[in-house]
C-alpha positions in Angstrom: 115.3 90.8 -7.5 117.2 92.9 -10.0 118.1 91.2 -13.4 121.7 92.0 -12.7 121.5 89.7 -9.6 120.5 86.6 -11.5 123.0 84.0 -11.4 123.1 80.8 -13.3 124.3 78.0 -10.8 123.0 74.5 -9.8 120.3 76.2 -7.6 117.4 75.3 -10.0 114.6 75.8 -7.3 114.2 79.6 -8.4 114.1 79.1 -12.0 110.3 79.7 -12.0 110.8 82.9 -10.2 113.7 83.9 -12.9 111.2 82.9 -15.6 108.6 85.3 -14.0 111.0 88.2 -14.0 111.8 87.5 -17.7 108.3 87.7 -18.7 107.8 90.8 -16.8 110.9 92.3 -18.5 109.5 91.3 -21.9 106.3 92.8 -21.1 108.0 96.1 -20.4 109.2 95.9 -24.0 112.9 95.2 -22.9 114.7 93.0 -25.3 116.1 90.1 -23.1 116.4 87.5 -25.9 119.9 86.7 -24.8 118.7 86.0 -21.3 115.8 84.0 -22.6 118.4 81.7 -24.5 120.3 81.1 -21.3 117.2 80.5 -19.4 116.3 77.9 -22.1 119.7 76.1 -21.6 119.4 76.1 -17.8 115.8 74.8 -18.0 117.0 72.0 -20.4 119.8 71.1 -17.9 117.4 71.1 -15.1 115.3 68.9 -17.0 118.0 66.6 -17.9 119.3 66.5 -14.3 115.9 65.7 -12.9 115.6 63.0 -15.6 118.8 61.5 -14.6 118.1 61.8 -11.0 114.6 60.0 -11.4 116.4 57.4 -13.5 119.1 56.7 -10.8 116.5 56.6 -8.1 114.5 54.2 -10.1 117.6 52.2 -10.6 118.3 51.9 -6.8 114.6 51.2 -6.0 115.0 48.5 -8.7 118.1 46.9 -7.2 116.5 46.9 -3.7 113.3 45.2 -5.0 115.3 42.9 -7.1 117.5 42.0 -3.8 114.1 41.3 -2.0 112.8 39.2 -4.8 115.8 37.0 -4.8 115.4 36.5 -1.0 111.7 35.6 -1.5 112.7 33.1 -4.2 115.3 31.5 -2.2 112.7 31.2 0.7 109.9 29.7 -1.6 112.5 27.2 -3.2 113.2 25.9 0.3 109.4 25.7 1.0 108.9 24.0 -2.3 111.7 21.3 -1.7 110.2 20.8 1.7 106.8 20.4 0.1 108.2 18.2 -2.6 109.7 15.8 0.2 106.2 15.7 2.0 104.5 14.9 -1.3 106.9 12.1 -2.1 106.5 10.7 1.5 102.8 10.9 1.4 102.9 9.2 -2.1 104.8 6.4 -0.7 102.5 5.9 2.2 99.6 5.7 -0.2 101.3 3.1 -2.3 102.2 1.1 0.9 98.6 1.3 2.1 97.4 0.2 -1.2 99.5 -2.9 -0.9 98.4 -3.5 2.5 94.8 -3.2 1.4 95.3 -5.5 -1.5 97.1 -8.1 0.7 94.1 -7.9 3.2 91.4 -8.2 0.4 93.4 -11.3 -0.8 93.6 -12.9 2.5 89.8 -12.1 3.2 89.1 -13.9 -0.2 91.4 -16.8 0.7 89.8 -17.1 4.2 86.3 -16.9 2.6 87.4 -19.7 0.1 88.8 -21.8 3.0 85.6 -21.4 5.0 83.5 -22.5 2.1 85.5 -25.4 1.6 85.2 -26.6 5.1 81.5 -26.0 5.0 81.1 -28.5 2.2 
């Protein structure tokens, strides 16, 4: 590729190839400092463009992950509420069974007391 054919457009894939040609030209003791300055600007623009592209891609991925996390949060909230209801129901059952047990124990003691009083 001839140096006269080098064009600065948005096709950054060939910047490494251009860099190699500039190095070869400099090695031949040809002053291409003017070209080096343009190449540096292109490289900086490429870096900024790449960084912006990566930031935008990260932002899109973050939005997608956030939406998935929100769905997961809603599902877990429903599960939590259902679990809380089951817990409260189990707690009520334990209280009722405790009262039944207490009532049975009281009846057993009363029955034993009545039996002992009849035996005298």
